Structures are given as C-alpha cells and as structure tokens.
N, C-alpha and C positions, 0 to 999 in steps of 0.2 A: 952563692946564695940566690935562690929564685925570688924575683920581685913579685909582690902581690898584684893580682889583676885589679884594675880599677873598674869595678862593676858594682852596680847597685842591685842587691839581692833582697827580696822581700818574702815574708812569710806567705805560704800558699803557693809559691812558685815551684815548678818541677823542672829539674835539670837532669842531664845525663852526667853521672859522676864516675870517676875512677877511684874505686875503693881499694884497689891493689890487692895483693894476696894477704889473706887473713886466716886465722884458725877457724875450724868448724865450731859452732854453727854460724859464725859471723859472715856477713855478706862480703864477697870478694869480687874483684875485677869491675867491669862496667855494668852499672845499673842505674836506672832512674831513681830519683829520690824526691820526696816532698819536703820542702824546707818548712820547719815548724818553729824555728827560732834563729835570730841573727844577733851576733855579738861581735861587732867590729868585723874582723876578717874570718871569724869562726861561724860556721853554720851548724845548726842542729837539724839533722835530716833523718827521715824515715825511709828506708829502702823500699823500692817497688820491684816486684819480679813477676814473671808469668804465672798465671793460675792454672793448676792442673787438678781438675775435680777428682781424679782418682787418687792423687797424692795428698791433696789438701781437703780432707773430708770435713773438717770443722773450720768454717770461716764465719766472720760476722758480716752481715749486710743488713741495713736498717729496715728493708722490706722483706727480703727472702729469709734471713736468719737473724731476726732481731734479738732473740734470747741467747744467742751464742756468747760464750765467754772467751772465744778464741783470741789468739794474738795476731790473727790475720784479718784484715779488713778487705773485703771483696770490692774491687773497682771494676764495674762492668763497662765494656766498650760502648754499650748502648747509652750509657749515662755520662761518659767522659770522652770528649773529642780528642784528647791527647794520647789515648791508647788505641792500638789497632786490634787488640784482643783482650779478653778479661785478664785482669792482673790482681795481685794482692799487695797490700801495704803491710809491712812488718811492724806492728805496733810496739813490740817489745825489744826493738833493736835500734834505739836512737843512736845515731852516729854523729860525733862531733868532728867536723872536717873543715879544712881550709877552703877558702874560695878558689884556690888554685886547683882543687880537685874537680871543678866544674869543667866538663868537656864542651857541652853546648846546651842550648835551650831551643826547642822548636817553638814557633809562634803559637800563642794560645795555651801553652803548657802551664796551667795553674788551676787551683781550686780556690775560689773566692773565700777570703777569711771571714766574710760576713755570712757565708752560706751555712745552712744547717749541717751539711756534710762536714765542712771543716771544723765547726764547733764540736760535732760529735767525735771526730778524730782526736781533737785535743783532749776532750773529756775522757775518752778511752785510754789515751796515753797517760794522763794524770792518774787515772784509776789503776793502771798497771804498775806505774813506778812509785806512786805515793798513795797507797790505799787508805792509810790512816788519815792523811790530810784530806782526802776526798770524803771520807766518812764524817770527819769533823765539819767540813765545809757544808755537806748536805744537812747535817744536824743544825748548823747555824742558819742555813737557808730556811729550813722548816720553822725554826724558832722565830726568825724574822717575819715570816709569813703569818705566824700566829700573833705576833706582836702588832703587825700592821692591821690585822683583822680586829684585834682588841682595841687598837687606837681608833679605828674607824667607828666602832661601836661607841667608844667614849666621846668621840667628837659629836656623834648624833645625840647622845645623852646630854652633852654640854649645850648643844644648840637648843634642845627642848627646854632645858632649865633656863637658858637666857631668854627664850621666847616667853616662857611662863613669868619670868622676872619682869619683862617689859609689860606684860598684861597686868601684873600686880601693881606696877608703878602707875599705870594708867588708872587703875581702880582707886589707888590711894589719892591721886590727883582729883578724881571725881568726888571722892569722899570729902576731901579738904574743901572743895568748892561747895558741896552740900552743907558741911558744917559751917562754913563762912556765911552762907546764905541763911542758915538757921539762926546763927548768932545775930545777924543783922535784922531779924524780925522783931 
C-alpha cells in the first residue's frame, strides 16, 4: 500500500497530475490541474490542457468572450505566468484525486483565491454543477440587497423621527417654563 505524501496543498494551487488512463471524454494521463477543494488527502481538481482555437471554438474568457456559456475557461499565457501557451480549464470535469497523483508543482503555479479570476472560476463551476442552487443563491442575494436598501431607508426615517421627537421635547420643556412663569405672575 502506497503511503500518502506529506504535502500541504491549498486551493488555487496548480500541479502536474497523473490522471492515468480513463474513458473518453475524461482527462487521461499527465495534465496540469487547478485545485479548487481540499479534503484531507483528497483534492478536487479542474484539469488544464492546451488551447487550440481551431478545435475549441467556444471558450469563456472574462474580457474576450464574457457571454460564452462554454465549459472551457481560456487561460491566456499573457495573463498567467505558470503557462507557456494559452490553455483551457475544463470547468465541467471536476476530478477527485489523491494527493499521490501530484507529480510536481513549479514555483509560482497558482491563481490567488482572493482574485476575481479564481472567484469567477468557482462561480462558473457551481453554476455548471449546481444550477438550481446558484439560482436560489442569486435570488437570495437580490432579496438581501433589497432588504438592506429598505433597512437603510427605515433607519433614515427612524433618525428623522427621533430628531423630530427631540425637537418636540425641547418645545415641551420651553412651554412648561412659559406656563410656570405665567402661573408665577
């Protein structure tokens, strides 16, 4: 039995993986992959492979092809230092693999999980795998935004009422003083 490698793997890191032989259209053999989840010694990976514009006619890219619904996310070599040529991330092929499938990682191979790029990749993956969840999530986000807006208006109204209340208290105190002065005459 092969021992687990003692390696700390984080979301956003990119490794060279040995996916071994699989059935079509699954990724096989050696490919890079973006880690999008870590559960102990299991990794959730999106495969990366070479981009061929003649073969991959429909790809998503946030600037060049923002309206595409493709399962492929274009990674341009001009935007990512860890690739030597344009590549694509296969959004609809999450692989669950052992850490032992990692062959190597080159220095600087990652996409920061706080970057807009990584967040968009996660969003697209969730949309592909869990469309009804994403629909409900967006509906709740919209509802929360509406409620926050309504709450802001109500807070402004409350502040106006409290300010008016303070002014009325001041007027009542002035009237009490005037009445007291009138009674003392």
